[in-house]
Biotite code that builds the C-alpha atoms (Angstrom):
import biotite.structure as struc

atoms = struc.array([
    struc.Atom([-0.142, -0.108, -0.317], chain_id="A", res_id=1, res_name="UNK", atom_name="CA", element="C"),
    struc.Atom([1.659, 3.698, -1.047], chain_id="A", res_id=2, res_name="UNK", atom_name="CA", element="C"),
    struc.Atom([0.402, 6.372, 0.822], chain_id="A", res_id=3, res_name="UNK", atom_name="CA", element="C"),
    struc.Atom([1.013, 10.363, -0.971], chain_id="A", res_id=4, res_name="UNK", atom_name="CA", element="C"),
    struc.Atom([-0.089, 12.666, 0.865], chain_id="A", res_id=5, res_name="UNK", atom_name="CA", element="C"),
    struc.Atom([-0.079, 16.595, -0.687], chain_id="A", res_id=6, res_name="UNK", atom_name="CA", element="C"),
    struc.Atom([0.491, 18.439, 0.212], chain_id="A", res_id=7, res_name="UNK", atom_name="CA", element="C"),
    struc.Atom([4.400, 15.982, 1.881], chain_id="A", res_id=8, res_name="UNK", atom_name="CA", element="C"),
    struc.Atom([3.264, 18.045, 5.421], chain_id="A", res_id=9, res_name="UNK", atom_name="CA", element="C"),
    struc.Atom([-0.105, 18.887, 5.250], chain_id="A", res_id=10, res_name="UNK", atom_name="CA", element="C"),
    struc.Atom([-1.196, 22.009, 7.852], chain_id="A", res_id=11, res_name="UNK", atom_name="CA", element="C"),
    struc.Atom([-4.095, 21.637, 10.929], chain_id="A", res_id=12, res_name="UNK", atom_name="CA", element="C"),
    struc.Atom([-7.426, 22.457, 9.437], chain_id="A", res_id=13, res_name="UNK", atom_name="CA", element="C"),
    struc.Atom([-6.377, 22.462, 6.357], chain_id="A", res_id=14, res_name="UNK", atom_name="CA", element="C"),
    struc.Atom([-7.210, 20.491, 2.863], chain_id="A", res_id=15, res_name="UNK", atom_name="CA", element="C"),
    struc.Atom([-4.896, 17.710, 2.208], chain_id="A", res_id=16, res_name="UNK", atom_name="CA", element="C"),
    struc.Atom([-5.473, 14.391, -0.366], chain_id="A", res_id=17, res_name="UNK", atom_name="CA", element="C"),
    struc.Atom([-4.198, 10.873, 0.417], chain_id="A", res_id=18, res_name="UNK", atom_name="CA", element="C"),
    struc.Atom([-4.090, 8.638, -2.906], chain_id="A", res_id=19, res_name="UNK", atom_name="CA", element="C"),
    struc.Atom([-3.309, 5.473, -2.035], chain_id="A", res_id=20, res_name="UNK", atom_name="CA", element="C"),
    struc.Atom([-2.068, 2.367, -4.662], chain_id="A", res_id=21, res_name="UNK", atom_name="CA", element="C"),
    struc.Atom([-2.415, -0.548, -4.131], chain_id="A", res_id=22, res_name="UNK", atom_name="CA", element="C"),
    struc.Atom([0.377, -3.190, -5.474], chain_id="A", res_id=23, res_name="UNK", atom_name="CA", element="C"),
    struc.Atom([1.299, -6.503, -6.046], chain_id="A", res_id=24, res_name="UNK", atom_name="CA", element="C"),
    struc.Atom([4.284, -7.267, -4.509], chain_id="A", res_id=25, res_name="UNK", atom_name="CA", element="C"),
    struc.Atom([5.013, -10.095, -6.971], chain_id="A", res_id=26, res_name="UNK", atom_name="CA", element="C"),
    struc.Atom([4.371, -8.998, -9.967], chain_id="A", res_id=27, res_name="UNK", atom_name="CA", element="C"),
    struc.Atom([5.309, -4.822, -9.061], chain_id="A", res_id=28, res_name="UNK", atom_name="CA", element="C"),
    struc.Atom([2.118, -3.768, -10.786], chain_id="A", res_id=29, res_name="UNK", atom_name="CA", element="C"),
    struc.Atom([-0.826, -1.906, -9.441], chain_id="A", res_id=30, res_name="UNK", atom_name="CA", element="C"),
    struc.Atom([-3.830, -3.606, -8.133], chain_id="A", res_id=31, res_name="UNK", atom_name="CA", element="C"),
    struc.Atom([-7.049, -1.981, -9.974], chain_id="A", res_id=32, res_name="UNK", atom_name="CA", element="C"),
    struc.Atom([-9.805, -5.023, -9.228], chain_id="A", res_id=33, res_name="UNK", atom_name="CA", element="C"),
    struc.Atom([-10.992, -4.990, -6.085], chain_id="A", res_id=34, res_name="UNK", atom_name="CA", element="C"),
    struc.Atom([-13.478, -7.460, -3.623], chain_id="A", res_id=35, res_name="UNK", atom_name="CA", element="C"),
    struc.Atom([-16.673, -5.754, -2.077], chain_id="A", res_id=36, res_name="UNK", atom_name="CA", element="C"),
    struc.Atom([-16.214, -5.897, 1.802], chain_id="A", res_id=37, res_name="UNK", atom_name="CA", element="C"),
    struc.Atom([-18.950, -4.567, 3.881], chain_id="A", res_id=38, res_name="UNK", atom_name="CA", element="C"),
    struc.Atom([-20.461, -2.180, 0.652], chain_id="A", res_id=39, res_name="UNK", atom_name="CA", element="C"),
    struc.Atom([-17.505, -0.958, 0.496], chain_id="A", res_id=40, res_name="UNK", atom_name="CA", element="C"),
    struc.Atom([-14.474, -1.708, -1.674], chain_id="A", res_id=41, res_name="UNK", atom_name="CA", element="C"),
    struc.Atom([-11.827, 0.353, 1.155], chain_id="A", res_id=42, res_name="UNK", atom_name="CA", element="C"),
    struc.Atom([-12.202, 1.075, 4.522], chain_id="A", res_id=43, res_name="UNK", atom_name="CA", element="C"),
    struc.Atom([-9.599, 4.143, 5.589], chain_id="A", res_id=44, res_name="UNK", atom_name="CA", element="C"),
    struc.Atom([-9.557, 4.408, 9.766], chain_id="A", res_id=45, res_name="UNK", atom_name="CA", element="C"),
    struc.Atom([-7.421, 7.393, 11.221], chain_id="A", res_id=46, res_name="UNK", atom_name="CA", element="C"),
    struc.Atom([-6.279, 7.447, 14.662], chain_id="A", res_id=47, res_name="UNK", atom_name="CA", element="C"),
    struc.Atom([-4.588, 10.272, 16.234], chain_id="A", res_id=48, res_name="UNK", atom_name="CA", element="C"),
    struc.Atom([-1.421, 9.369, 18.713], chain_id="A", res_id=49, res_name="UNK", atom_name="CA", element="C"),
    struc.Atom([-3.551, 10.587, 21.876], chain_id="A", res_id=50, res_name="UNK", atom_name="CA", element="C"),
    struc.Atom([-6.460, 8.562, 19.884], chain_id="A", res_id=51, res_name="UNK", atom_name="CA", element="C"),
    struc.Atom([-8.735, 11.968, 20.344], chain_id="A", res_id=52, res_name="UNK", atom_name="CA", element="C"),
    struc.Atom([-8.921, 11.541, 16.936], chain_id="A", res_id=53, res_name="UNK", atom_name="CA", element="C"),
    struc.Atom([-10.780, 8.701, 14.962], chain_id="A", res_id=54, res_name="UNK", atom_name="CA", element="C"),
    struc.Atom([-12.443, 8.568, 11.923], chain_id="A", res_id=55, res_name="UNK", atom_name="CA", element="C"),
    struc.Atom([-13.526, 5.709, 9.548], chain_id="A", res_id=56, res_name="UNK", atom_name="CA", element="C"),
    struc.Atom([-14.576, 6.830, 6.498], chain_id="A", res_id=57, res_name="UNK", atom_name="CA", element="C"),
    struc.Atom([-14.189, 4.979, 2.494], chain_id="A", res_id=58, res_name="UNK", atom_name="CA", element="C"),
    struc.Atom([-12.134, 6.773, -0.146], chain_id="A", res_id=59, res_name="UNK", atom_name="CA", element="C"),
    struc.Atom([-12.865, 7.190, -3.154], chain_id="A", res_id=60, res_name="UNK", atom_name="CA", element="C"),
    struc.Atom([-12.315, 4.307, -6.110], chain_id="A", res_id=61, res_name="UNK", atom_name="CA", element="C"),
    struc.Atom([-10.730, 6.029, -9.119], chain_id="A", res_id=62, res_name="UNK", atom_name="CA", element="C"),
    struc.Atom([-10.546, 5.239, -12.692], chain_id="A", res_id=63, res_name="UNK", atom_name="CA", element="C"),
    struc.Atom([-6.622, 4.806, -12.788], chain_id="A", res_id=64, res_name="UNK", atom_name="CA", element="C"),
    struc.Atom([-7.537, 2.017, -9.394], chain_id="A", res_id=65, res_name="UNK", atom_name="CA", element="C"),
    struc.Atom([-6.221, 4.691, -6.718], chain_id="A", res_id=66, res_name="UNK", atom_name="CA", element="C"),
    struc.Atom([-8.346, 5.381, -4.382], chain_id="A", res_id=67, res_name="UNK", atom_name="CA", element="C"),
    struc.Atom([-8.213, 9.019, -3.323], chain_id="A", res_id=68, res_name="UNK", atom_name="CA", element="C"),
    struc.Atom([-9.698, 10.685, 0.393], chain_id="A", res_id=69, res_name="UNK", atom_name="CA", element="C"),
    struc.Atom([-9.758, 14.737, 1.469], chain_id="A", res_id=70, res_name="UNK", atom_name="CA", element="C"),
    struc.Atom([-8.749, 15.287, 4.787], chain_id="A", res_id=71, res_name="UNK", atom_name="CA", element="C"),
    struc.Atom([-8.454, 17.974, 6.970], chain_id="A", res_id=72, res_name="UNK", atom_name="CA", element="C"),
    struc.Atom([-6.238, 16.960, 10.172], chain_id="A", res_id=73, res_name="UNK", atom_name="CA", element="C"),
    struc.Atom([-7.788, 18.687, 13.440], chain_id="A", res_id=74, res_name="UNK", atom_name="CA", element="C"),
    struc.Atom([-4.382, 18.774, 15.305], chain_id="A", res_id=75, res_name="UNK", atom_name="CA", element="C"),
    struc.Atom([-0.394, 18.817, 14.701], chain_id="A", res_id=76, res_name="UNK", atom_name="CA", element="C"),
    struc.Atom([1.259, 15.039, 15.278], chain_id="A", res_id=77, res_name="UNK", atom_name="CA", element="C"),
    struc.Atom([1.166, 11.545, 14.133], chain_id="A", res_id=78, res_name="UNK", atom_name="CA", element="C"),
    struc.Atom([-1.481, 10.194, 12.834], chain_id="A", res_id=79, res_name="UNK", atom_name="CA", element="C"),
    struc.Atom([-2.329, 6.149, 11.742], chain_id="A", res_id=80, res_name="UNK", atom_name="CA", element="C"),
    struc.Atom([-3.944, 5.910, 8.850], chain_id="A", res_id=81, res_name="UNK", atom_name="CA", element="C"),
    struc.Atom([-5.046, 2.196, 8.305], chain_id="A", res_id=82, res_name="UNK", atom_name="CA", element="C"),
    struc.Atom([-6.217, 0.947, 5.381], chain_id="A", res_id=83, res_name="UNK", atom_name="CA", element="C"),
    struc.Atom([-8.488, -2.294, 4.988], chain_id="A", res_id=84, res_name="UNK", atom_name="CA", element="C"),
    struc.Atom([-8.974, -4.195, 2.100], chain_id="A", res_id=85, res_name="UNK", atom_name="CA", element="C"),
    struc.Atom([-9.715, -7.110, -0.666], chain_id="A", res_id=86, res_name="UNK", atom_name="CA", element="C"),
    struc.Atom([-7.832, -7.440, -3.814], chain_id="A", res_id=87, res_name="UNK", atom_name="CA", element="C"),
    struc.Atom([-9.299, -10.405, -6.242], chain_id="A", res_id=88, res_name="UNK", atom_name="CA", element="C"),
    struc.Atom([-7.155, -13.327, -6.487], chain_id="A", res_id=89, res_name="UNK", atom_name="CA", element="C"),
    struc.Atom([-6.116, -11.583, -3.106], chain_id="A", res_id=90, res_name="UNK", atom_name="CA", element="C"),
    struc.Atom([-6.674, -12.126, 1.075], chain_id="A", res_id=91, res_name="UNK", atom_name="CA", element="C"),
    struc.Atom([-8.361, -9.364, 2.853], chain_id="A", res_id=92, res_name="UNK", atom_name="CA", element="C"),
    struc.Atom([-5.390, -7.051, 3.824], chain_id="A", res_id=93, res_name="UNK", atom_name="CA", element="C"),
    struc.Atom([-4.590, -4.625, 6.872], chain_id="A", res_id=94, res_name="UNK", atom_name="CA", element="C"),
    struc.Atom([-1.730, -2.228, 6.098], chain_id="A", res_id=95, res_name="UNK", atom_name="CA", element="C"),
    struc.Atom([-1.073, 0.770, 8.202], chain_id="A", res_id=96, res_name="UNK", atom_name="CA", element="C"),
    struc.Atom([1.045, 4.128, 7.553], chain_id="A", res_id=97, res_name="UNK", atom_name="CA", element="C"),
    struc.Atom([1.848, 7.173, 9.491], chain_id="A", res_id=98, res_name="UNK", atom_name="CA", element="C"),
    struc.Atom([1.573, 10.815, 8.829], chain_id="A", res_id=99, res_name="UNK", atom_name="CA", element="C"),
    struc.Atom([3.486, 13.327, 10.445], chain_id="A", res_id=100, res_name="UNK", atom_name="CA", element="C"),
    struc.Atom([1.512, 17.131, 11.145], chain_id="A", res_id=101, res_name="UNK", atom_name="CA", element="C"),
    struc.Atom([3.667, 19.464, 11.467], chain_id="A", res_id=102, res_name="UNK", atom_name="CA", element="C"),
    struc.Atom([3.719, 21.779, 14.743], chain_id="A", res_id=103, res_name="UNK", atom_name="CA", element="C"),
    struc.Atom([3.833, 20.717, 18.497], chain_id="A", res_id=104, res_name="UNK", atom_name="CA", element="C"),
    struc.Atom([2.990, 17.308, 19.147], chain_id="A", res_id=105, res_name="UNK", atom_name="CA", element="C"),
    struc.Atom([0.307, 16.553, 21.773], chain_id="A", res_id=106, res_name="UNK", atom_name="CA", element="C"),
    struc.Atom([1.289, 14.580, 25.361], chain_id="A", res_id=107, res_name="UNK", atom_name="CA", element="C"),
    struc.Atom([1.986, 11.219, 25.315], chain_id="A", res_id=108, res_name="UNK", atom_name="CA", element="C"),
    struc.Atom([-1.017, 9.344, 25.751], chain_id="A", res_id=109, res_name="UNK", atom_name="CA", element="C"),
    struc.Atom([-1.720, 7.288, 29.217], chain_id="A", res_id=110, res_name="UNK", atom_name="CA", element="C"),
    struc.Atom([-4.385, 4.868, 29.284], chain_id="A", res_id=111, res_name="UNK", atom_name="CA", element="C"),
    struc.Atom([-6.441, 3.141, 32.467], chain_id="A", res_id=112, res_name="UNK", atom_name="CA", element="C"),
    struc.Atom([-9.042, 1.123, 32.276], chain_id="A", res_id=113, res_name="UNK", atom_name="CA", element="C"),
    struc.Atom([-11.897, 2.384, 31.318], chain_id="A", res_id=114, res_name="UNK", atom_name="CA", element="C"),
    struc.Atom([-14.889, 0.120, 31.490], chain_id="A", res_id=115, res_name="UNK", atom_name="CA", element="C"),
    struc.Atom([-17.700, 3.155, 31.851], chain_id="A", res_id=116, res_name="UNK", atom_name="CA", element="C"),
    struc.Atom([-20.780, 2.591, 30.018], chain_id="A", res_id=117, res_name="UNK", atom_name="CA", element="C"),
    struc.Atom([-20.941, 6.238, 27.980], chain_id="A", res_id=118, res_name="UNK", atom_name="CA", element="C"),
    struc.Atom([-23.480, 8.281, 26.559], chain_id="A", res_id=119, res_name="UNK", atom_name="CA", element="C"),
    struc.Atom([-23.219, 8.156, 22.872], chain_id="A", res_id=120, res_name="UNK", atom_name="CA", element="C"),
    struc.Atom([-25.591, 9.884, 19.669], chain_id="A", res_id=121, res_name="UNK", atom_name="CA", element="C"),
    struc.Atom([-28.853, 8.100, 20.410], chain_id="A", res_id=122, res_name="UNK", atom_name="CA", element="C"),
    struc.Atom([-27.806, 4.790, 22.681], chain_id="A", res_id=123, res_name="UNK", atom_name="CA", element="C"),
    struc.Atom([-25.988, 4.215, 26.468], chain_id="A", res_id=124, res_name="UNK", atom_name="CA", element="C"),
    struc.Atom([-23.100, 1.490, 25.639], chain_id="A", res_id=125, res_name="UNK", atom_name="CA", element="C"),
    struc.Atom([-21.837, -0.744, 27.974], chain_id="A", res_id=126, res_name="UNK", atom_name="CA", element="C"),
    struc.Atom([-18.740, -3.386, 27.919], chain_id="A", res_id=127, res_name="UNK", atom_name="CA", element="C"),
    struc.Atom([-18.261, -6.336, 29.891], chain_id="A", res_id=128, res_name="UNK", atom_name="CA", element="C"),
    struc.Atom([-15.212, -8.401, 28.963], chain_id="A", res_id=129, res_name="UNK", atom_name="CA", element="C"),
    struc.Atom([-14.248, -11.839, 29.539], chain_id="A", res_id=130, res_name="UNK", atom_name="CA", element="C"),
    struc.Atom([-12.284, -12.828, 31.412], chain_id="A", res_id=131, res_name="UNK", atom_name="CA", element="C"),
    struc.Atom([-12.763, -9.408, 33.516], chain_id="A", res_id=132, res_name="UNK", atom_name="CA", element="C"),
    struc.Atom([-8.486, -9.199, 32.664], chain_id="A", res_id=133, res_name="UNK", atom_name="CA", element="C"),
    struc.Atom([-7.992, -9.519, 29.270], chain_id="A", res_id=134, res_name="UNK", atom_name="CA", element="C"),
    struc.Atom([-4.476, -11.487, 28.527], chain_id="A", res_id=135, res_name="UNK", atom_name="CA", element="C"),
    struc.Atom([-2.413, -10.586, 25.332], chain_id="A", res_id=136, res_name="UNK", atom_name="CA", element="C"),
    struc.Atom([-2.330, -14.159, 23.031], chain_id="A", res_id=137, res_name="UNK", atom_name="CA", element="C"),
    struc.Atom([-5.407, -15.255, 24.173], chain_id="A", res_id=138, res_name="UNK", atom_name="CA", element="C"),
    struc.Atom([-9.120, -14.543, 22.783], chain_id="A", res_id=139, res_name="UNK", atom_name="CA", element="C"),
    struc.Atom([-11.020, -12.282, 25.200], chain_id="A", res_id=140, res_name="UNK", atom_name="CA", element="C"),
    struc.Atom([-14.711, -12.050, 24.932], chain_id="A", res_id=141, res_name="UNK", atom_name="CA", element="C"),
    struc.Atom([-16.156, -8.698, 25.126], chain_id="A", res_id=142, res_name="UNK", atom_name="CA", element="C"),
    struc.Atom([-20.056, -7.887, 25.503], chain_id="A", res_id=143, res_name="UNK", atom_name="CA", element="C"),
    struc.Atom([-21.541, -5.465, 24.643], chain_id="A", res_id=144, res_name="UNK", atom_name="CA", element="C"),
    struc.Atom([-24.664, -4.063, 25.520], chain_id="A", res_id=145, res_name="UNK", atom_name="CA", element="C"),
    struc.Atom([-26.350, -1.664, 23.574], chain_id="A", res_id=146, res_name="UNK", atom_name="CA", element="C"),
    struc.Atom([-29.741, 0.712, 25.023], chain_id="A", res_id=147, res_name="UNK", atom_name="CA", element="C"),
    struc.Atom([-32.436, 1.009, 23.233], chain_id="A", res_id=148, res_name="UNK", atom_name="CA", element="C"),
    struc.Atom([-31.911, -1.743, 21.163], chain_id="A", res_id=149, res_name="UNK", atom_name="CA", element="C"),
    struc.Atom([-35.568, -0.662, 19.545], chain_id="A", res_id=150, res_name="UNK", atom_name="CA", element="C"),
    struc.Atom([-34.116, 0.642, 15.875], chain_id="A", res_id=151, res_name="UNK", atom_name="CA", element="C"),
    struc.Atom([-30.949, -0.855, 15.700], chain_id="A", res_id=152, res_name="UNK", atom_name="CA", element="C"),
    struc.Atom([-29.905, -1.120, 12.109], chain_id="A", res_id=153, res_name="UNK", atom_name="CA", element="C"),
    struc.Atom([-26.811, -2.623, 10.210], chain_id="A", res_id=154, res_name="UNK", atom_name="CA", element="C"),
    struc.Atom([-23.736, -0.439, 9.958], chain_id="A", res_id=155, res_name="UNK", atom_name="CA", element="C"),
    struc.Atom([-22.050, -1.263, 5.875], chain_id="A", res_id=156, res_name="UNK", atom_name="CA", element="C"),
    struc.Atom([-23.730, -4.574, 6.184], chain_id="A", res_id=157, res_name="UNK", atom_name="CA", element="C"),
    struc.Atom([-22.677, -5.905, 9.892], chain_id="A", res_id=158, res_name="UNK", atom_name="CA", element="C"),
    struc.Atom([-24.196, -5.311, 13.014], chain_id="A", res_id=159, res_name="UNK", atom_name="CA", element="C"),
    struc.Atom([-21.310, -3.297, 14.224], chain_id="A", res_id=160, res_name="UNK", atom_name="CA", element="C"),
    struc.Atom([-17.382, -1.911, 13.954], chain_id="A", res_id=161, res_name="UNK", atom_name="CA", element="C"),
    struc.Atom([-14.423, -2.411, 16.063], chain_id="A", res_id=162, res_name="UNK", atom_name="CA", element="C"),
    struc.Atom([-11.064, -0.626, 15.887], chain_id="A", res_id=163, res_name="UNK", atom_name="CA", element="C"),
    struc.Atom([-8.406, -1.401, 18.423], chain_id="A", res_id=164, res_name="UNK", atom_name="CA", element="C"),
    struc.Atom([-5.343, 0.142, 19.246], chain_id="A", res_id=165, res_name="UNK", atom_name="CA", element="C"),
    struc.Atom([-2.447, -0.178, 21.154], chain_id="A", res_id=166, res_name="UNK", atom_name="CA", element="C"),
    struc.Atom([-0.937, 3.246, 23.040], chain_id="A", res_id=167, res_name="UNK", atom_name="CA", element="C"),
    struc.Atom([1.636, 3.105, 20.649], chain_id="A", res_id=168, res_name="UNK", atom_name="CA", element="C"),
    struc.Atom([-0.322, 2.719, 17.871], chain_id="A", res_id=169, res_name="UNK", atom_name="CA", element="C"),
    struc.Atom([1.625, -0.389, 16.520], chain_id="A", res_id=170, res_name="UNK", atom_name="CA", element="C"),
    struc.Atom([-1.470, -2.698, 16.800], chain_id="A", res_id=171, res_name="UNK", atom_name="CA", element="C"),
    struc.Atom([-4.482, -1.591, 14.955], chain_id="A", res_id=172, res_name="UNK", atom_name="CA", element="C"),
    struc.Atom([-7.047, -4.751, 14.746], chain_id="A", res_id=173, res_name="UNK", atom_name="CA", element="C"),
    struc.Atom([-10.175, -3.516, 12.490], chain_id="A", res_id=174, res_name="UNK", atom_name="CA", element="C"),
    struc.Atom([-12.683, -6.728, 13.604], chain_id="A", res_id=175, res_name="UNK", atom_name="CA", element="C"),
    struc.Atom([-16.582, -7.699, 13.824], chain_id="A", res_id=176, res_name="UNK", atom_name="CA", element="C"),
    struc.Atom([-19.067, -8.624, 15.801], chain_id="A", res_id=177, res_name="UNK", atom_name="CA", element="C"),
    struc.Atom([-19.015, -12.411, 16.329], chain_id="A", res_id=178, res_name="UNK", atom_name="CA", element="C"),
    struc.Atom([-22.677, -12.645, 17.731], chain_id="A", res_id=179, res_name="UNK", atom_name="CA", element="C"),
    struc.Atom([-25.020, -10.240, 17.429], chain_id="A", res_id=180, res_name="UNK", atom_name="CA", element="C"),
    struc.Atom([-28.824, -10.458, 16.422], chain_id="A", res_id=181, res_name="UNK", atom_name="CA", element="C"),
    struc.Atom([-30.443, -7.548, 15.562], chain_id="A", res_id=182, res_name="UNK", atom_name="CA", element="C"),
    struc.Atom([-30.852, -7.331, 19.907], chain_id="A", res_id=183, res_name="UNK", atom_name="CA", element="C"),
    struc.Atom([-29.392, -5.295, 22.606], chain_id="A", res_id=184, res_name="UNK", atom_name="CA", element="C"),
    struc.Atom([-26.152, -7.898, 23.273], chain_id="A", res_id=185, res_name="UNK", atom_name="CA", element="C"),
    struc.Atom([-23.276, -7.949, 20.798], chain_id="A", res_id=186, res_name="UNK", atom_name="CA", element="C"),
    struc.Atom([-20.303, -9.712, 21.304], chain_id="A", res_id=187, res_name="UNK", atom_name="CA", element="C"),
    struc.Atom([-16.589, -9.384, 19.352], chain_id="A", res_id=188, res_name="UNK", atom_name="CA", element="C"),
    struc.Atom([-14.043, -11.656, 20.063], chain_id="A", res_id=189, res_name="UNK", atom_name="CA", element="C"),
    struc.Atom([-10.081, -10.366, 19.875], chain_id="A", res_id=190, res_name="UNK", atom_name="CA", element="C"),
    struc.Atom([-6.689, -11.741, 20.742], chain_id="A", res_id=191, res_name="UNK", atom_name="CA", element="C"),
    struc.Atom([-4.793, -8.924, 21.620], chain_id="A", res_id=192, res_name="UNK", atom_name="CA", element="C"),
    struc.Atom([-1.192, -9.636, 20.386], chain_id="A", res_id=193, res_name="UNK", atom_name="CA", element="C"),
    struc.Atom([0.539, -7.810, 23.462], chain_id="A", res_id=194, res_name="UNK", atom_name="CA", element="C"),
    struc.Atom([0.309, -7.073, 27.442], chain_id="A", res_id=195, res_name="UNK", atom_name="CA", element="C"),
    struc.Atom([-0.167, -2.852, 26.548], chain_id="A", res_id=196, res_name="UNK", atom_name="CA", element="C"),
    struc.Atom([-3.097, -0.705, 26.778], chain_id="A", res_id=197, res_name="UNK", atom_name="CA", element="C"),
    struc.Atom([-5.483, -0.547, 24.176], chain_id="A", res_id=198, res_name="UNK", atom_name="CA", element="C"),
    struc.Atom([-8.199, 2.081, 23.016], chain_id="A", res_id=199, res_name="UNK", atom_name="CA", element="C"),
    struc.Atom([-11.525, 0.259, 21.221], chain_id="A", res_id=200, res_name="UNK", atom_name="CA", element="C"),
    struc.Atom([-13.695, 2.355, 19.742], chain_id="A", res_id=201, res_name="UNK", atom_name="CA", element="C"),
    struc.Atom([-17.264, 0.450, 18.877], chain_id="A", res_id=202, res_name="UNK", atom_name="CA", element="C"),
    struc.Atom([-19.458, 1.995, 16.616], chain_id="A", res_id=203, res_name="UNK", atom_name="CA", element="C"),
    struc.Atom([-23.197, 0.916, 16.329], chain_id="A", res_id=204, res_name="UNK", atom_name="CA", element="C"),
    struc.Atom([-25.945, 2.301, 13.765], chain_id="A", res_id=205, res_name="UNK", atom_name="CA", element="C"),
    struc.Atom([-29.485, 3.132, 15.312], chain_id="A", res_id=206, res_name="UNK", atom_name="CA", element="C"),
    struc.Atom([-32.841, 5.040, 13.497], chain_id="A", res_id=207, res_name="UNK", atom_name="CA", element="C"),
    struc.Atom([-30.220, 6.536, 10.805], chain_id="A", res_id=208, res_name="UNK", atom_name="CA", element="C"),
    struc.Atom([-27.421, 7.475, 13.712], chain_id="A", res_id=209, res_name="UNK", atom_name="CA", element="C"),
    struc.Atom([-23.819, 6.066, 13.588], chain_id="A", res_id=210, res_name="UNK", atom_name="CA", element="C"),
    struc.Atom([-23.588, 6.018, 17.206], chain_id="A", res_id=211, res_name="UNK", atom_name="CA", element="C"),
    struc.Atom([-19.636, 6.111, 18.267], chain_id="A", res_id=212, res_name="UNK", atom_name="CA", element="C"),
    struc.Atom([-17.935, 4.832, 21.541], chain_id="A", res_id=213, res_name="UNK", atom_name="CA", element="C"),
    struc.Atom([-14.899, 4.221, 23.102], chain_id="A", res_id=214, res_name="UNK", atom_name="CA", element="C"),
    struc.Atom([-13.088, 1.824, 25.668], chain_id="A", res_id=215, res_name="UNK", atom_name="CA", element="C"),
    struc.Atom([-9.514, 1.597, 27.952], chain_id="A", res_id=216, res_name="UNK", atom_name="CA", element="C"),
    struc.Atom([-8.835, -2.258, 27.415], chain_id="A", res_id=217, res_name="UNK", atom_name="CA", element="C"),
    struc.Atom([-5.350, -2.578, 29.514], chain_id="A", res_id=218, res_name="UNK", atom_name="CA", element="C"),
    struc.Atom([-4.150, -6.052, 28.660], chain_id="A", res_id=219, res_name="UNK", atom_name="CA", element="C"),
    struc.Atom([-1.980, -7.945, 30.795], chain_id="A", res_id=220, res_name="UNK", atom_name="CA", element="C"),
    struc.Atom([0.676, -11.216, 29.903], chain_id="A", res_id=221, res_name="UNK", atom_name="CA", element="C"),
    struc.Atom([0.728, -14.275, 31.721], chain_id="A", res_id=222, res_name="UNK", atom_name="CA", element="C"),
    struc.Atom([4.134, -14.750, 30.629], chain_id="A", res_id=223, res_name="UNK", atom_name="CA", element="C"),
])
């Protein structure tokens, strides 16, 4: 995944053009055909280093096979961009890139456990994990409860979307529910790769409104 940013050093709150080209590493050719996944050819996530900025959007596919996304970075510092796409004849891909916006970066982030219920756009989101203390390299079941569940709708073909990011933005995990039926209880399964603190964003749609909530999940390692 090649990322070109114009201008190369984007300024805060000024338009930047992100062009994404996917290349076949074996043939060194640009890939121009993609499978649609959850109603889109490309899912793009943008996360700032202080984790206050979170974007899940979809770049526009161009005739030459590239994807273009216009974005105004809201603050200086480092951003991680995660591309999620599925080239024809290949497997689903998750590739991250880094963009630096000049200026004084935000202070380093320190995440402490936050499982508190979140009141978001038009619902409340609650989280319980099993095990209560997630362990690296081991499956963590994440049980979300949304209220009211009346009016819950699929968002991009799924009952929910999740992005988990480690506090150092090395690990980025995009996943969808393991169990969901349109009711209030939605289960995701995640295997956290390291002993870190993770911020977990979830998105659910109710009555046409996308709700985004986040929880901070410390992960330990028994080894």
